[in-house]
C-alpha positions, -999 to +999 in steps of 0.1 A: -005+428-109+004+406-078+017+434-058-020+455-067-037+424-055-019+415-022-020+454-014-054+456-019-063+425-005-041+435+027-058+469+029-092+453+027-082+430+058-069+459+081-099+477+075-119+446+085-099+441+117-105+483+122-143+474+121-143+446+141-120+461+170-141+494+167-173+474+171-159+451+202-148+483+220-181+497+215-199+470+228-176+470+263-178+507+267-219+504+262-219+477+288-195+497+314-214+530+311-250+516+312-254+486+329-226+485+355-218+520+360-251+540+363-238+574+372-229+603+349-205+623+373-181+619+404-177+656+421-151+658+439-144+688+465-115+699+483-112+693+521-118+728+534-148+744+518-156+776+533-193+775+548-203+794+516-190+768+494-207+741+513-241+759+514-235+764+474-227+726+471-256+716+491-281+738+471-268+726+437-271+687+452-307+695+463-318+713+432-338+699+403-307+696+382-292+663+403-316+634+402-299+618+432-262+617+449-246+595+469-214+608+494-184+589+488-147+589+494-129+588+462-092+586+459-069+575+429-040+554+439-008+547+412+005+509+413+027+495+390+015+465+373+029+444+343+059+473+340+034+501+336+018+527+363-019+518+365-045+540+381-069+524+409-102+543+418-111+535+457-144+541+464-159+544+499-196+550+497-212+566+532-239+540+530-227+510+513-260+496+509-268+524+483-240+521+459-260+495+441-280+529+428-249+538+414-227+511+407-241+472+392-217+451+417-220+417+402-203+387+394-198+385+358-198+343+353-232+340+375-245+374+376-251+372+416-254+404+431-223+419+454-229+441+486-204+456+503-199+441+540-172+445+566-154+414+557-132+429+531-129+446+494-147+443+461-119+449+431-125+449+395-121+416+378-092+430+353-071+445+382-075+409+400-064+391+367-034+413+365-021+408+399-030+374+400-054+375+430-085+358+440-108+359+472-093+354+500-061+372+489-047+403+501-041+435+477-011+458+488-017+492+483+001+527+487-022+556+495-014+593+479-006+602+516+022+573+515+004+549+537+008+509+526-019+490+535-029+453+527-065+449+521-083+413+521-103+404+490-139+400+500-151+397+464-144+405+424-167+423+405-176+424+365-157+456+353-146+463+317-126+494+318-105+509+347-095+492+381-118+497+408-116+490+446-149+496+464-153+488+502-174+499+529-168+529+553-162+501+583-134+484+564-117+517+555-119+526+590-105+491+603-077+493+574-067+530+573-069+538+606-089+563+601-126+575+589-130+581+553-124+619+547-154+641+555-184+630+531-211+653+521-241+658+543 
């Protein structure tokens, strides 16, 4: 009888904990992908599009199927954090002032809006916590082509899922020594 009662109590406790975790994570995903990230899709093209492919892409972007779009340079880099390889998404918009239509960059505590500027990069809050970084520190990255860069942190933004590094095209050019790879017209 005691084993039955303890077994049922244990199973009930596990069920309640599972529902609590599910509800907690559902709220984070909802906040991330409705309030913070407002885009539905990142379409990545290869560097060498033929003129026909480029024309088709521009026609699709101009069609009624696409409400709006913003040309960005996008790169995923890997960094060892807490003993595991974590992926960091680097996003460099062609026009830094327009990123707010697609990603709401804000400080989690104050709700203050964050702009991309020429002073440094904006990193996601979780990445900053995992690497013990704050505004004014430098983030060291190795890009996919093997280049090592140290980027000054200008601000830290609210983000719950994934690791992000956002910067203006001027900051990218300054620290990577080249223009962000050809962006869509």
